[in-house]
CHARMM internal coordinates of N, CA and C (Angstrom, degrees):
IC EDIT
DIST 1 N 1 CA 1.4581
DIST 1 CA 1 C 1.5318
ANGL 1 N 1 CA 1 C 110.31
DIST 1 C 2 N 1.3278
ANGL 1 CA 1 C 2 N 116.05
DIHE 1 N 1 CA 1 C 2 N -46.44
DIST 2 N 2 CA 1.4593
ANGL 1 C 2 N 2 CA 119.03
DIHE 1 CA 1 C 2 N 2 CA -177.36
DIST 2 CA 2 C 1.5362
ANGL 2 N 2 CA 2 C 110.14
DIHE 1 C 2 N 2 CA 2 C -63.50
DIST 2 C 3 N 1.3438
ANGL 2 CA 2 C 3 N 116.64
DIHE 2 N 2 CA 2 C 3 N -31.35
DIST 3 N 3 CA 1.4615
ANGL 2 C 3 N 3 CA 119.56
DIHE 2 CA 2 C 3 N 3 CA 178.60
DIST 3 CA 3 C 1.5183
ANGL 3 N 3 CA 3 C 110.95
DIHE 2 C 3 N 3 CA 3 C -63.28
DIST 3 C 4 N 1.3367
ANGL 3 CA 3 C 4 N 116.50
DIHE 3 N 3 CA 3 C 4 N -44.93
DIST 4 N 4 CA 1.4686
ANGL 3 C 4 N 4 CA 120.49
DIHE 3 CA 3 C 4 N 4 CA 178.95
DIST 4 CA 4 C 1.5268
ANGL 4 N 4 CA 4 C 109.23
DIHE 3 C 4 N 4 CA 4 C -62.98
DIST 4 C 5 N 1.3371
ANGL 4 CA 4 C 5 N 115.53
DIHE 4 N 4 CA 4 C 5 N -42.06
DIST 5 N 5 CA 1.4688
ANGL 4 C 5 N 5 CA 119.98
DIHE 4 CA 4 C 5 N 5 CA -179.28
DIST 5 CA 5 C 1.5288
ANGL 5 N 5 CA 5 C 109.74
DIHE 4 C 5 N 5 CA 5 C -61.45
DIST 5 C 6 N 1.3215
ANGL 5 CA 5 C 6 N 116.36
DIHE 5 N 5 CA 5 C 6 N -46.64
DIST 6 N 6 CA 1.4617
ANGL 5 C 6 N 6 CA 120.13
DIHE 5 CA 5 C 6 N 6 CA 179.06
DIST 6 CA 6 C 1.5318
ANGL 6 N 6 CA 6 C 110.90
DIHE 5 C 6 N 6 CA 6 C -60.61
DIST 6 C 7 N 1.3327
ANGL 6 CA 6 C 7 N 116.33
DIHE 6 N 6 CA 6 C 7 N -41.23
DIST 7 N 7 CA 1.4607
ANGL 6 C 7 N 7 CA 120.74
DIHE 6 CA 6 C 7 N 7 CA 179.20
DIST 7 CA 7 C 1.5248
ANGL 7 N 7 CA 7 C 110.51
DIHE 6 C 7 N 7 CA 7 C -61.10
DIST 7 C 8 N 1.3462
ANGL 7 CA 7 C 8 N 115.96
DIHE 7 N 7 CA 7 C 8 N -43.50
DIST 8 N 8 CA 1.4742
ANGL 7 C 8 N 8 CA 119.90
DIHE 7 CA 7 C 8 N 8 CA 179.25
DIST 8 CA 8 C 1.5236
ANGL 8 N 8 CA 8 C 110.70
DIHE 7 C 8 N 8 CA 8 C -64.25
DIST 8 C 9 N 1.3395
ANGL 8 CA 8 C 9 N 115.81
DIHE 8 N 8 CA 8 C 9 N -42.25
DIST 9 N 9 CA 1.4672
ANGL 8 C 9 N 9 CA 119.07
DIHE 8 CA 8 C 9 N 9 CA 179.51
DIST 9 CA 9 C 1.5215
ANGL 9 N 9 CA 9 C 109.97
DIHE 8 C 9 N 9 CA 9 C -62.66
DIST 9 C 10 N 1.3376
ANGL 9 CA 9 C 10 N 116.38
DIHE 9 N 9 CA 9 C 10 N -42.80
DIST 10 N 10 CA 1.4646
ANGL 9 C 10 N 10 CA 120.44
DIHE 9 CA 9 C 10 N 10 CA 178.69
DIST 10 CA 10 C 1.5225
ANGL 10 N 10 CA 10 C 110.37
DIHE 9 C 10 N 10 CA 10 C -60.53
DIST 10 C 11 N 1.3386
ANGL 10 CA 10 C 11 N 115.30
DIHE 10 N 10 CA 10 C 11 N -46.43
DIST 11 N 11 CA 1.4700
ANGL 10 C 11 N 11 CA 119.21
DIHE 10 CA 10 C 11 N 11 CA -179.93
DIST 11 CA 11 C 1.5199
ANGL 11 N 11 CA 11 C 110.63
DIHE 10 C 11 N 11 CA 11 C -61.61
DIST 11 C 12 N 1.3320
ANGL 11 CA 11 C 12 N 116.96
DIHE 11 N 11 CA 11 C 12 N -42.17
DIST 12 N 12 CA 1.4719
ANGL 11 C 12 N 12 CA 120.28
DIHE 11 CA 11 C 12 N 12 CA 179.37
DIST 12 CA 12 C 1.5275
ANGL 12 N 12 CA 12 C 109.32
DIHE 11 C 12 N 12 CA 12 C -62.54
DIST 12 C 13 N 1.3342
ANGL 12 CA 12 C 13 N 116.84
DIHE 12 N 12 CA 12 C 13 N -42.49
DIST 13 N 13 CA 1.4651
ANGL 12 C 13 N 13 CA 120.67
DIHE 12 CA 12 C 13 N 13 CA 179.24
DIST 13 CA 13 C 1.5218
ANGL 13 N 13 CA 13 C 110.84
DIHE 12 C 13 N 13 CA 13 C -60.43
DIST 13 C 14 N 1.3437
ANGL 13 CA 13 C 14 N 116.39
DIHE 13 N 13 CA 13 C 14 N -46.32
DIST 14 N 14 CA 1.4659
ANGL 13 C 14 N 14 CA 119.69
DIHE 13 CA 13 C 14 N 14 CA 179.52
DIST 14 CA 14 C 1.5285
ANGL 14 N 14 CA 14 C 110.55
DIHE 13 C 14 N 14 CA 14 C -62.63
DIST 14 C 15 N 1.3334
ANGL 14 CA 14 C 15 N 116.15
DIHE 14 N 14 CA 14 C 15 N -40.32
DIST 15 N 15 CA 1.4642
ANGL 14 C 15 N 15 CA 119.73
DIHE 14 CA 14 C 15 N 15 CA -179.91
DIST 15 CA 15 C 1.5230
ANGL 15 N 15 CA 15 C 110.21
DIHE 14 C 15 N 15 CA 15 C -62.54
DIST 15 C 16 N 1.3334
ANGL 15 CA 15 C 16 N 116.96
DIHE 15 N 15 CA 15 C 16 N -46.46
DIST 16 N 16 CA 1.4659
ANGL 15 C 16 N 16 CA 120.13
DIHE 15 CA 15 C 16 N 16 CA 179.87
DIST 16 CA 16 C 1.5159
ANGL 16 N 16 CA 16 C 110.76
DIHE 15 C 16 N 16 CA 16 C -63.07
DIST 16 C 17 N 1.3423
ANGL 16 CA 16 C 17 N 116.67
DIHE 16 N 16 CA 16 C 17 N -39.58
DIST 17 N 17 CA 1.4705
ANGL 16 C 17 N 17 CA 119.86
DIHE 16 CA 16 C 17 N 17 CA 179.03
DIST 17 CA 17 C 1.5309
ANGL 17 N 17 CA 17 C 109.94
DIHE 16 C 17 N 17 CA 17 C -62.55
DIST 17 C 18 N 1.3400
ANGL 17 CA 17 C 18 N 116.33
DIHE 17 N 17 CA 17 C 18 N -42.36
DIST 18 N 18 CA 1.4657
ANGL 17 C 18 N 18 CA 119.98
DIHE 17 CA 17 C 18 N 18 CA 179.49
DIST 18 CA 18 C 1.5226
ANGL 18 N 18 CA 18 C 110.63
DIHE 17 C 18 N 18 CA 18 C -64.34
DIST 18 C 19 N 1.3282
ANGL 18 CA 18 C 19 N 116.43
DIHE 18 N 18 CA 18 C 19 N -43.02
DIST 19 N 19 CA 1.4727
ANGL 18 C 19 N 19 CA 120.29
DIHE 18 CA 18 C 19 N 19 CA 178.80
DIST 19 CA 19 C 1.5198
ANGL 19 N 19 CA 19 C 110.42
DIHE 18 C 19 N 19 CA 19 C -61.69
DIST 19 C 20 N 1.3417
ANGL 19 CA 19 C 20 N 116.70
DIHE 19 N 19 CA 19 C 20 N -44.88
DIST 20 N 20 CA 1.4674
ANGL 19 C 20 N 20 CA 120.58
DIHE 19 CA 19 C 20 N 20 CA -179.46
DIST 20 CA 20 C 1.5239
ANGL 20 N 20 CA 20 C 110.17
DIHE 19 C 20 N 20 CA 20 C -61.95
DIST 20 C 21 N 1.3415
ANGL 20 CA 20 C 21 N 117.22
DIHE 20 N 20 CA 20 C 21 N -44.14
DIST 21 N 21 CA 1.4670
ANGL 20 C 21 N 21 CA 120.87
DIHE 20 CA 20 C 21 N 21 CA 179.14
DIST 21 CA 21 C 1.5190
ANGL 21 N 21 CA 21 C 110.55
DIHE 20 C 21 N 21 CA 21 C -62.27
DIST 21 C 22 N 1.3385
ANGL 21 CA 21 C 22 N 116.66
DIHE 21 N 21 CA 21 C 22 N -42.35
DIST 22 N 22 CA 1.4614
ANGL 21 C 22 N 22 CA 121.29
DIHE 21 CA 21 C 22 N 22 CA 179.95
DIST 22 CA 22 C 1.5238
ANGL 22 N 22 CA 22 C 110.26
DIHE 21 C 22 N 22 CA 22 C -61.16
DIST 22 C 23 N 1.3395
ANGL 22 CA 22 C 23 N 116.32
DIHE 22 N 22 CA 22 C 23 N -46.11
DIST 23 N 23 CA 1.4748
ANGL 22 C 23 N 23 CA 120.39
DIHE 22 CA 22 C 23 N 23 CA -179.81
DIST 23 CA 23 C 1.5289
ANGL 23 N 23 CA 23 C 109.89
DIHE 22 C 23 N 23 CA 23 C -62.42
DIST 23 C 24 N 1.3343
ANGL 23 CA 23 C 24 N 116.63
DIHE 23 N 23 CA 23 C 24 N -43.22
DIST 24 N 24 CA 1.4653
ANGL 23 C 24 N 24 CA 119.86
DIHE 23 CA 23 C 24 N 24 CA 179.82
DIST 24 CA 24 C 1.5232
ANGL 24 N 24 CA 24 C 110.50
DIHE 23 C 24 N 24 CA 24 C -62.41
DIST 24 C 25 N 1.3367
ANGL 24 CA 24 C 25 N 116.73
DIHE 24 N 24 CA 24 C 25 N -42.25
DIST 25 N 25 CA 1.4677
ANGL 24 C 25 N 25 CA 120.18
DIHE 24 CA 24 C 25 N 25 CA 179.18
DIST 25 CA 25 C 1.5279
ANGL 25 N 25 CA 25 C 110.42
DIHE 24 C 25 N 25 CA 25 C -62.26
DIST 25 C 26 N 1.3261
ANGL 25 CA 25 C 26 N 116.67
DIHE 25 N 25 CA 25 C 26 N -42.49
DIST 26 N 26 CA 1.4682
ANGL 25 C 26 N 26 CA 120.06
DIHE 25 CA 25 C 26 N 26 CA -179.96
DIST 26 CA 26 C 1.5252
ANGL 26 N 26 CA 26 C 109.88
DIHE 25 C 26 N 26 CA 26 C -62.84
DIST 26 C 27 N 1.3274
ANGL 26 CA 26 C 27 N 116.79
DIHE 26 N 26 CA 26 C 27 N -43.64
DIST 27 N 27 CA 1.4672
ANGL 26 C 27 N 27 CA 120.25
DIHE 26 CA 26 C 27 N 27 CA 179.70
DIST 27 CA 27 C 1.5279
ANGL 27 N 27 CA 27 C 110.15
DIHE 26 C 27 N 27 CA 27 C -63.37
DIST 27 C 28 N 1.3413
ANGL 27 CA 27 C 28 N 117.14
DIHE 27 N 27 CA 27 C 28 N -43.04
DIST 28 N 28 CA 1.4646
ANGL 27 C 28 N 28 CA 120.56
DIHE 27 CA 27 C 28 N 28 CA -179.37
DIST 28 CA 28 C 1.5246
ANGL 28 N 28 CA 28 C 110.28
DIHE 27 C 28 N 28 CA 28 C -62.91
DIST 28 C 29 N 1.3445
ANGL 28 CA 28 C 29 N 116.62
DIHE 28 N 28 CA 28 C 29 N -44.34
DIST 29 N 29 CA 1.4654
ANGL 28 C 29 N 29 CA 120.07
DIHE 28 CA 28 C 29 N 29 CA 179.05
DIST 29 CA 29 C 1.5205
ANGL 29 N 29 CA 29 C 110.27
DIHE 28 C 29 N 29 CA 29 C -62.87
DIST 29 C 30 N 1.3244
ANGL 29 CA 29 C 30 N 117.23
DIHE 29 N 29 CA 29 C 30 N -44.41
DIST 30 N 30 CA 1.4600
ANGL 29 C 30 N 30 CA 120.57
DIHE 29 CA 29 C 30 N 30 CA 178.95
DIST 30 CA 30 C 1.5169
ANGL 30 N 30 CA 30 C 110.99
DIHE 29 C 30 N 30 CA 30 C -60.16
DIST 30 C 31 N 1.3428
ANGL 30 CA 30 C 31 N 116.71
DIHE 30 N 30 CA 30 C 31 N -40.56
DIST 31 N 31 CA 1.4553
ANGL 30 C 31 N 31 CA 120.99
DIHE 30 CA 30 C 31 N 31 CA 178.35
DIST 31 CA 31 C 1.5240
ANGL 31 N 31 CA 31 C 110.59
DIHE 30 C 31 N 31 CA 31 C -61.66
DIST 31 C 32 N 1.3413
ANGL 31 CA 31 C 32 N 116.66
DIHE 31 N 31 CA 31 C 32 N -46.31
DIST 32 N 32 CA 1.4629
ANGL 31 C 32 N 32 CA 120.66
DIHE 31 CA 31 C 32 N 32 CA -179.53
DIST 32 CA 32 C 1.5258
ANGL 32 N 32 CA 32 C 110.44
DIHE 31 C 32 N 32 CA 32 C -61.12
DIST 32 C 33 N 1.3349
ANGL 32 CA 32 C 33 N 115.86
DIHE 32 N 32 CA 32 C 33 N -47.23
DIST 33 N 33 CA 1.4704
ANGL 32 C 33 N 33 CA 119.83
DIHE 32 CA 32 C 33 N 33 CA -179.13
DIST 33 CA 33 C 1.5260
ANGL 33 N 33 CA 33 C 109.85
DIHE 32 C 33 N 33 CA 33 C -61.92
DIST 33 C 34 N 1.3397
ANGL 33 CA 33 C 34 N 116.47
DIHE 33 N 33 CA 33 C 34 N -42.29
DIST 34 N 34 CA 1.4699
ANGL 33 C 34 N 34 CA 121.29
DIHE 33 CA 33 C 34 N 34 CA -178.86
DIST 34 CA 34 C 1.5227
ANGL 34 N 34 CA 34 C 109.96
DIHE 33 C 34 N 34 CA 34 C -63.64
DIST 34 C 35 N 1.3550
ANGL 34 CA 34 C 35 N 116.83
DIHE 34 N 34 CA 34 C 35 N -44.71
DIST 35 N 35 CA 1.4650
ANGL 34 C 35 N 35 CA 119.82
DIHE 34 CA 34 C 35 N 35 CA -179.63
DIST 35 CA 35 C 1.5231
ANGL 35 N 35 CA 35 C 110.29
DIHE 34 C 35 N 35 CA 35 C -64.35
DIST 35 C 36 N 1.3260
ANGL 35 CA 35 C 36 N 117.43
DIHE 35 N 35 CA 35 C 36 N -43.41
DIST 36 N 36 CA 1.4598
ANGL 35 C 36 N 36 CA 121.07
DIHE 35 CA 35 C 36 N 36 CA 179.83
DIST 36 CA 36 C 1.5248
ANGL 36 N 36 CA 36 C 109.46
DIHE 35 C 36 N 36 CA 36 C -63.82
DIST 36 C 37 N 1.3271
ANGL 36 CA 36 C 37 N 116.12
DIHE 36 N 36 CA 36 C 37 N -40.56
DIST 37 N 37 CA 1.4610
ANGL 36 C 37 N 37 CA 121.65
DIHE 36 CA 36 C 37 N 37 CA 179.24
DIST 37 CA 37 C 1.5335
ANGL 37 N 37 CA 37 C 109.77
DIHE 36 C 37 N 37 CA 37 C -60.19
DIST 37 C 38 N 1.3298
ANGL 37 CA 37 C 38 N 116.47
DIHE 37 N 37 CA 37 C 38 N -48.52
DIST 38 N 38 CA 1.4549
ANGL 37 C 38 N 38 CA 121.06
DIHE 37 CA 37 C 38 N 38 CA 178.89
DIST 38 CA 38 C 1.5251
ANGL 38 N 38 CA 38 C 110.47
DIHE 37 C 38 N 38 CA 38 C -61.62
DIST 38 C 39 N 1.3520
ANGL 38 CA 38 C 39 N 115.89
DIHE 38 N 38 CA 38 C 39 N -41.05
DIST 39 N 39 CA 1.4679
ANGL 38 C 39 N 39 CA 120.11
DIHE 38 CA 38 C 39 N 39 CA -179.49
DIST 39 CA 39 C 1.5153
ANGL 39 N 39 CA 39 C 111.28
DIHE 38 C 39 N 39 CA 39 C -61.22
DIST 39 C 40 N 1.3344
ANGL 39 CA 39 C 40 N 117.86
DIHE 39 N 39 CA 39 C 40 N -45.43
DIST 40 N 40 CA 1.4557
ANGL 39 C 40 N 40 CA 120.61
DIHE 39 CA 39 C 40 N 40 CA -178.85
DIST 40 CA 40 C 1.5243
ANGL 40 N 40 CA 40 C 109.95
DIHE 39 C 40 N 40 CA 40 C -64.88
DIST 40 C 41 N 1.3235
ANGL 40 CA 40 C 41 N 116.86
DIHE 40 N 40 CA 40 C 41 N -39.58
DIST 41 N 41 CA 1.4637
ANGL 40 C 41 N 41 CA 119.88
DIHE 40 CA 40 C 41 N 41 CA 179.06
DIST 41 CA 41 C 1.5250
ANGL 41 N 41 CA 41 C 110.38
DIHE 40 C 41 N 41 CA 41 C -63.22
DIST 41 C 42 N 1.3201
ANGL 41 CA 41 C 42 N 116.62
DIHE 41 N 41 CA 41 C 42 N -41.54
DIST 42 N 42 CA 1.4586
ANGL 41 C 42 N 42 CA 120.61
DIHE 41 CA 41 C 42 N 42 CA 179.98
DIST 42 CA 42 C 1.5357
ANGL 42 N 42 CA 42 C 109.06
DIHE 41 C 42 N 42 CA 42 C -63.37
DIST 42 C 43 N 1.3282
ANGL 42 CA 42 C 43 N 116.43
DIHE 42 N 42 CA 42 C 43 N -42.38
DIST 43 N 43 CA 1.4577
ANGL 42 C 43 N 43 CA 120.92
DIHE 42 CA 42 C 43 N 43 CA -178.51
DIST 43 CA 43 C 1.5310
ANGL 43 N 43 CA 43 C 109.81
DIHE 42 C 43 N 43 CA 43 C -62.95
DIST 43 C 44 N 1.3508
ANGL 43 CA 43 C 44 N 115.28
DIHE 43 N 43 CA 43 C 44 N -43.30
DIST 44 N 44 CA 1.4714
ANGL 43 C 44 N 44 CA 118.98
DIHE 43 CA 43 C 44 N 44 CA -179.06
DIST 44 CA 44 C 1.5332
ANGL 44 N 44 CA 44 C 109.20
DIHE 43 C 44 N 44 CA 44 C -64.34
DIST 44 C 45 N 1.3253
ANGL 44 CA 44 C 45 N 116.90
DIHE 44 N 44 CA 44 C 45 N -40.14
DIST 45 N 45 CA 1.4559
ANGL 44 C 45 N 45 CA 119.97
DIHE 44 CA 44 C 45 N 45 CA -177.97
DIST 45 CA 45 C 1.5302
ANGL 45 N 45 CA 45 C 110.11
DIHE 44 C 45 N 45 CA 45 C -66.29
DIST 45 C 46 N 1.3498
ANGL 45 CA 45 C 46 N 116.94
DIHE 45 N 45 CA 45 C 46 N -36.72
DIST 46 N 46 CA 1.4637
ANGL 45 C 46 N 46 CA 119.59
DIHE 45 CA 45 C 46 N 46 CA 180.00
DIST 46 CA 46 C 1.5266
ANGL 46 N 46 CA 46 C 110.90
DIHE 45 C 46 N 46 CA 46 C -72.17
DIST 46 C 47 N 1.3319
ANGL 46 CA 46 C 47 N 117.80
DIHE 46 N 46 CA 46 C 47 N -19.48
DIST 47 N 47 CA 1.4624
ANGL 46 C 47 N 47 CA 121.14
DIHE 46 CA 46 C 47 N 47 CA 177.74
DIST 47 CA 47 C 1.5094
ANGL 47 N 47 CA 47 C 113.47
DIHE 46 C 47 N 47 CA 47 C 81.87
DIST 47 C 48 N 1.3282
ANGL 47 CA 47 C 48 N 117.09
DIHE 47 N 47 CA 47 C 48 N 33.29
DIST 48 N 48 CA 1.4666
ANGL 47 C 48 N 48 CA 119.61
DIHE 47 CA 47 C 48 N 48 CA 178.41
DIST 48 CA 48 C 1.5143
ANGL 48 N 48 CA 48 C 109.30
DIHE 47 C 48 N 48 CA 48 C -98.80
END
COOR INIT
IC SEED 1 N 1 CA 1 C
IC BUILD
């Protein structure tokens, strides 16, 4: 019984780790896109 429980806990841990990594990746990508977006707008406003 404890083996199954440990297996479930391990699986839950891996799932949470994957979810956390996915969320972090999404935030990082959004940050990059947002910064690039702001950069292009600034460039257009400066007229270069």
